[in-house]
C-alpha positions in Angstrom: -60.9 -30.6 56.0 -57.6 -29.9 54.1 -54.5 -30.4 55.5 -52.3 -27.0 55.8 -49.0 -27.8 53.3 -45.4 -27.7 55.5 -42.7 -26.3 54.0 -39.3 -27.5 54.0 -36.7 -25.6 55.3 -34.2 -25.0 52.8 -30.7 -26.4 53.2 -28.0 -24.7 51.5 -28.0 -22.1 48.5 -28.6 -22.5 45.1 -26.2 -22.1 42.0 -27.7 -19.1 40.9 -27.5 -17.3 43.6 -23.7 -18.3 44.2 -22.9 -17.0 40.1 -25.0 -14.0 41.2 -22.2 -12.8 44.4 -19.2 -13.7 42.5 -20.5 -11.6 39.7 -21.3 -8.6 42.2 -18.1 -9.6 44.2 -16.0 -9.3 40.5 -17.7 -6.3 39.7 -16.8 -4.5 43.2 -13.0 -5.7 42.2 -12.7 -4.1 39.1 -14.1 -1.2 40.8 -11.2 -1.2 43.5 -8.9 -1.6 41.1 -9.7 0.9 38.6 -9.6 3.5 41.6 -6.2 2.0 43.2 -5.1 3.0 39.4 -6.3 6.5 39.5 -4.8 7.0 42.9 -1.3 5.8 41.3 -1.5 8.1 38.9 -2.2 11.1 41.0 0.2 10.5 43.3 3.1 10.1 40.9 1.7 13.2 39.8 1.8 14.9 42.9 5.4 13.8 43.6 6.8 15.6 40.4 4.8 18.8 41.4 6.3 18.5 44.9 9.7 18.2 43.0 9.2 21.3 40.9 8.6 23.2 43.2 11.9 22.0 45.3 14.4 22.5 41.8 12.4 25.7 41.5 13.5 27.1 45.2 16.9 25.0 44.5 17.7 27.0 41.7 16.4 30.5 43.7 19.2 29.3 46.3 21.7 28.9 43.9 20.9 32.4 42.4 20.6 33.4 46.2 23.5 32.4 47.0 25.9 34.1 44.6 24.3 37.4 44.4 27.6 39.6 43.4 27.1 37.3 40.0 23.9 37.1 39.8 23.0 41.0 39.5 25.1 40.8 36.4 22.1 37.9 34.9 25.0 35.5 34.2 22.1 32.6 35.6 19.9 33.5 32.8 19.4 29.8 30.5 17.0 29.8 28.0 14.7 26.8 27.7 16.8 24.2 28.3 15.3 20.3 27.7 17.9 18.2 27.4 21.0 17.6 29.9 23.7 19.9 29.4 27.2 19.7 30.5 29.1 23.3 30.8 32.1 23.6 32.5 34.1 26.4 33.5 32.3 29.2 36.2 30.3 28.5 39.1 27.3 29.8 37.2 27.8 27.1 34.5 28.4 24.6 36.9 24.7 25.9 38.6 22.8 25.3 36.0 24.4 22.2 34.4 23.7 20.8 38.1 20.4 21.9 38.5 19.1 20.9 34.7 20.6 17.3 35.6 18.4 17.1 38.7 15.3 18.3 36.6 15.8 15.5 34.2 16.3 12.8 36.9 13.2 13.9 39.1 10.9 14.9 36.7 11.7 11.9 34.1 14.5 12.3 31.3 11.7 13.1 28.3 12.0 16.1 26.3 8.9 17.9 27.7 10.7 18.3 31.4 12.1 21.5 30.6 13.9 24.2 32.8 14.3 28.1 31.9 15.8 31.2 33.9 15.1 34.5 32.9 16.7 37.6 34.0 14.8 41.3 34.4 17.7 43.3 34.6 15.9 46.4 35.3 13.9 45.1 38.5 16.8 42.6 39.2 14.3 39.8 39.0 15.0 36.0 37.8 12.2 33.8 36.7 12.6 30.3 37.0 10.2 28.0 35.2 10.3 24.7 35.2 8.0 22.6 33.0 7.4 18.3 32.5 4.3 16.2 31.1 1.7 15.7 33.9 -0.6 14.8 31.1 -1.1 10.8 33.3 -2.9 12.4 35.9 -6.1 12.9 36.4 -6.9 16.3 34.8 -3.5 17.1 34.1 -2.1 18.8 31.1 0.6 18.2 28.6 2.7 20.8 29.6 2.6 21.6 33.6 4.3 24.7 34.6 5.7 25.7 37.9 7.2 29.4 38.2 8.8 31.5 40.9 10.4 34.7 41.1 13.5 35.5 42.8 14.8 39.0 43.5 18.0 39.9 44.1 19.1 43.3 46.3 
């Protein structure tokens, strides 16, 4: 009769098993780092969208606060992508402050722009804020927010 061989119980782990575990861990950590990078980009994009909506609302409130002047169309402004320094009248001060706030919030690049147009027949101002959102996932090189304000 042949004796049944007995197996020694394994003690510790082999070098190969350790290397495979480290490789799996490294791949997982690289995935987490990639997700974190995308999260930061998209958070910045969301912040810029929020600021653009707030800035459009800010200009709308400036127009509503000066309704008598606004009926004449004095708040209209061509697309402006650079900081401006208009002095004198209240509408020039308001437009200067708005563009400067826009550049501060959305970036000083030439792609951060503001525009205000006026339809005198219907007394409607259209406020347009545009900026570069291409860093975000699915972002556009020129993202645009539009808001309309009717002056009564």
